[in-house]
C-alpha positions in Angstrom: -25.4 -25.7 57.4 -24.4 -22.8 59.6 -21.0 -21.3 59.0 -18.8 -22.3 62.1 -16.7 -19.8 63.9 -13.0 -20.6 64.4 -9.8 -18.9 65.5 -7.3 -19.8 62.9 -7.5 -21.2 59.2 -4.0 -22.5 57.8 -3.6 -22.7 54.2 -1.0 -24.5 52.2 -0.3 -26.3 48.9 0.1 -29.5 50.8 0.9 -30.7 54.2 4.2 -28.7 54.5 2.9 -26.0 56.7 1.7 -28.3 59.5 4.8 -27.4 61.8 3.4 -23.9 61.9 -0.2 -25.1 63.1 1.7 -27.4 65.7 3.8 -24.3 66.9 0.7 -22.3 67.5 -1.2 -24.9 69.2 1.8 -25.6 71.4 1.5 -21.9 72.6 -2.2 -21.6 72.4 -3.7 -25.2 73.1 -7.2 -23.8 73.4 -7.5 -22.3 70.0 -9.7 -23.9 67.4 -7.9 -24.3 64.0 -8.3 -26.0 60.6 -5.5 -26.9 58.5 -6.3 -27.1 54.5 -3.8 -28.4 52.0 -4.7 -27.9 48.3 -3.3 -31.2 47.5 -5.4 -31.2 44.2 -3.5 -28.4 42.8 0.0 -29.4 44.3 2.7 -28.3 43.3 2.3 -24.5 43.6 5.8 -23.8 42.8 5.5 -24.6 39.0 2.4 -22.6 38.5 2.2 -19.1 37.0 1.3 -16.0 39.1 -2.1 -15.9 37.8 -2.8 -19.7 38.4 -1.6 -19.4 42.0 -4.0 -16.5 42.7 -6.9 -18.4 41.1 -6.1 -21.5 43.2 -5.7 -19.4 46.6 -8.7 -17.3 46.1 -11.0 -20.3 45.3 -9.6 -22.0 48.6 -10.2 -19.0 50.7 -13.8 -18.6 49.5 -14.4 -22.4 50.2 -13.2 -21.9 53.6 -15.3 -18.8 54.2 -18.3 -20.8 52.7 -18.0 -23.3 55.8 -15.8 -21.6 58.4 -15.5 -18.0 59.8 -12.0 -17.8 61.2 -10.6 -14.8 62.9 -7.3 -15.2 61.0 -6.2 -16.9 58.0 -2.4 -18.2 58.2 -1.0 -18.5 54.6 1.5 -21.4 55.7 3.1 -21.5 52.2 5.8 -19.2 50.9 4.6 -19.4 47.4 1.1 -18.5 48.2 2.3 -15.7 50.3 4.6 -13.9 48.0 2.1 -14.2 45.2 -1.2 -13.5 46.9 -0.9 -11.9 50.4 -1.3 -8.4 49.3 -4.0 -9.1 46.9 -6.1 -11.1 49.6 -5.9 -8.2 51.9 -7.4 -5.8 49.4 -10.2 -8.2 48.1 -11.0 -9.3 51.7 -10.5 -6.2 53.9 -12.5 -7.2 56.8 -10.3 -10.6 57.2 -7.0 -10.9 58.8 -4.1 -12.5 56.9 -0.9 -13.6 58.1 1.8 -14.6 55.5 5.1 -16.7 55.6 8.1 -14.9 53.9 11.5 -16.2 54.1 13.6 -15.3 57.1 16.1 -13.3 55.2 16.2 -10.6 58.0 17.2 -13.3 60.6 19.7 -14.6 58.2 21.4 -11.2 57.8 21.3 -10.8 61.4 23.5 -14.2 62.2 25.5 -14.6 59.0 29.2 -14.1 59.6 30.3 -14.8 56.0 27.5 -12.6 54.6 26.5 -15.2 52.2 23.1 -16.7 52.6 21.2 -19.5 50.9 17.6 -19.3 49.9 16.1 -22.9 49.4 12.4 -22.7 48.0 10.1 -23.7 45.2 11.0 -22.2 41.9 8.3 -19.6 42.1 9.4 -18.3 45.3 13.0 -18.1 44.6 12.2 -16.2 41.2 9.9 -13.8 43.2 11.3 -10.1 43.2 10.0 -10.2 46.9 13.1 -11.8 48.1 15.3 -9.2 46.5 13.3 -6.5 48.3 13.8 -8.4 51.7 17.5 -8.8 51.0 18.1 -5.2 50.1 16.2 -3.9 53.2 17.4 -6.3 55.9 20.6 -8.0 54.6 22.0 -5.3 51.9 25.5 -6.4 52.5 25.0 -9.9 52.0 25.2 -12.2 49.0 22.1 -14.3 48.2 22.3 -17.6 46.8 19.2 -19.0 45.4 18.0 -22.6 44.8 14.7 -24.2 43.8 14.1 -27.8 44.7 10.8 -29.1 43.5 12.0 -32.7 43.5 12.8 -32.2 47.2 9.4 -30.8 47.9 7.7 -33.5 46.1 9.5 -36.0 48.2 8.6 -34.4 51.4 5.0 -34.2 50.4 4.5 -37.6 49.1 7.3 -39.8 50.7 9.0 -38.4 53.8 6.4 -39.1 56.7 6.8 -42.8 55.9 10.8 -42.6 54.9 13.7 -43.6 56.9 15.9 -41.0 58.5 18.6 -42.1 56.0 16.4 -41.6 53.2 15.5 -38.2 54.2 19.1 -37.2 54.6 19.9 -38.6 51.1 16.9 -36.5 49.6 18.3 -33.4 51.1 22.1 -33.8 50.4 22.2 -32.2 46.9 20.7 -28.9 48.2 22.7 -28.7 51.2 25.8 -29.6 49.1 24.9 -26.8 46.5 24.8 -24.1 49.4 28.2 -25.5 50.9 29.8 -25.3 47.6 28.9 -21.5 47.3 30.2 -20.9 51.0 26.9 -20.1 52.6 27.0 -20.1 56.3 23.1 -19.9 56.6 20.3 -21.5 54.8 16.9 -19.9 54.7 14.1 -22.5 54.3 11.7 -20.6 51.9 9.1 -23.3 51.6 7.2 -24.6 54.4 7.6 -28.2 53.4 11.2 -28.0 54.4 10.2 -27.5 58.2 9.1 -31.2 58.2 12.8 -32.1 57.8 14.7 -29.4 59.2 16.4 -31.5 61.9 17.7 -33.9 59.1 18.8 -31.0 56.9 20.6 -29.4 59.9 22.5 -32.8 60.6 23.6 -33.0 56.7 24.7 -29.4 56.9 26.7 -29.7 59.9 28.1 -27.0 62.2 29.3 -24.8 59.4 25.8 -23.7 58.0 22.6 -22.9 60.2 19.4 -24.0 58.7 16.5 -21.4 59.7 12.9 -20.7 59.1 10.2 -18.1 60.0 8.1 -20.4 62.4 8.5 -18.2 65.4 7.7 -14.9 63.6 4.7 -16.1 62.0 3.1 -17.8 64.9 3.9 -14.7 67.1 2.2 -12.3 64.5 -0.9 -14.7 64.2 -1.5 -14.8 68.0 -1.2 -11.0 68.2 -4.1 -10.9 65.8 -6.3 -14.0 66.9 -5.5 -14.1 70.5 -3.9 -16.8 72.7 -6.0 -19.5 74.4 -4.0 -21.2 77.0 -6.7 -23.4 78.6 -7.0 -26.7 76.7 -10.6 -28.2 76.2 -10.3 -31.8 77.5 -13.3 -32.6 75.6 -11.6 -32.1 72.1 -9.7 -35.4 71.5 -7.9 -34.0 68.6 -6.1 -30.6 68.6 -7.1 -29.6 65.1 -8.7 -30.9 62.0 -6.7 -31.3 58.6 -8.4 -31.3 55.3 -7.0 -31.7 51.7 -8.6 -30.9 48.4 -7.9 -34.0 46.7 -5.9 -37.4 46.5 -3.1 -38.2 43.9 -3.2 -41.8 45.0 -3.8 -44.1 47.8 -0.3 -43.7 49.2 -1.0 -40.1 50.0 -4.0 -41.3 52.2 -1.6 -43.4 54.3 0.8 -40.2 54.5 -2.0 -38.1 55.8 -3.0 -40.7 58.4 0.7 -41.0 59.5 0.9 -37.0 59.7 -2.3 -36.8 61.8 -1.3 -39.5 64.2 2.0 -38.2 64.8 0.6 -34.5 65.5 -2.7 -35.5 67.2 -4.8 -34.1 64.3 -8.2 -35.2 63.1 -8.0 -36.2 59.4 -11.2 -34.9 57.9 -10.6 -36.1 54.2 -11.6 -33.6 51.2 -12.9 -30.2 51.9 -15.8 -29.6 49.3 
């Protein structure tokens, strides 16, 4: 089978990074894209640095064996902070765009100078965040919280959950940052983007919930190019692949996600 040339390949540990894909397609509807969620190895946030590197490199090589994307978008904060520099070194002829916490933006808008960062345990422990804070928000206090339970809820239950169930699931994290007097919460895991509206509703007007979606997509389009004209013969906007299934409920989740975002669910990439 010949390798198929495409514009963008999105990688994530699950389905959390789909809002990045959707945001890019809204701006560049003619772009050819695939999205690959490494659901077989989910969650990444509880893995060691070496385990994350091994998983990501296996996934990149698998994609390269079947596709030839102009740009890889690493739509996962944990993947990005652990692997981005190494990926660029090992694959110098490929373009990689990472997702890192929007600490710079938070530093620009925080009035109290107290910023909250919500992510996986791996992401919040990464020294990369300290570097971002020291460079872009040196006068701010950074409050960290890892929430693997909320991430698991989003991956496995949120797409078929009620509005109230989603709000209840994120309440503990929001109240943690409120108790620490934060006025900005940075979403340091792409999974959280899927429930950002509910999180903002629970946070209220006293805290602003932000993410890095705009900056990531802008950078990706600057490398891969924007295609405005939509191809009417493409019934679906992009293809979604996963690397495995934990249970039958997950298959239902992926069907719901694809229907909601007009994606073509292709099952396992192998």
